[in-house]
N, C-alpha and C positions, 0 to 999 in steps of 0.2 A: 504494500500500500504506500509506504513512504517512497519507495523507488519510483512508483508510478507518478506520485506528486512531483518528485524531483525532475523526472523526465518531461513533465509538462511545463516546467519553468523555462523562461527564456535563457539563453546562454549567459547573459550578464547577471541574471539573478542566481544562476547556478554557482558562478564564481563567488558571489556574495555569500551564499549559503556555505560553501566550502571554507571561505575565510572565517566566517563566524564560528563554524564547527571546530576550527583549529584554535579559536580564541585569539585571533590576530587582529590588530587594527590594520588599516590600509597601508600604513608605512611598513609594518612588518611583512605584510603580504607582498608588497612591491620589492622588498629586499629578497625575499625567498624566490620570487619570480624573476629576479635579475632585471629589474626595470626601474623607472622613476615613479615616484608617488603619483604624479599627475597622470601618467599613462594608465596606471592601475585604476585611478579614479575615473578616467574616461571610459575604460572598459566596463567597470562595474556599473556605470550609469548608462551604458548602451550608446555612448556618443562616439566610440571608436571601437574597431574590431582588432584584436591582437594578431600580429603576424604569426606565421607558422612556427617560427622559433620560439616566440613568446607563448604560444599555445602549448608547446611541448614543456616549457618551463612551468606553466600553470599546472599541468598534469603531474609533473615531477614534484612540485611543491605540495600538492594536495596529498601525495603519498608519503612525504617525508615526515619524520618526527620534528617537533619544534626545536629550533636552534636558539639557544639562550645567548 
């Protein structure tokens, strides 16, 4: 049921859910995704679409343990 709800979300809401699930703020998420805070904000608000390399980093970051 949760996976169905997640799959119905837009791509930018999905990265927001993943970020919140990791207990990261946008700055921490941008560091983990190897990008700038503004880029991450643009992605999460649906104003910009990440490049292929950035999408790979988002996927890797969502699978990594939190770096302190």
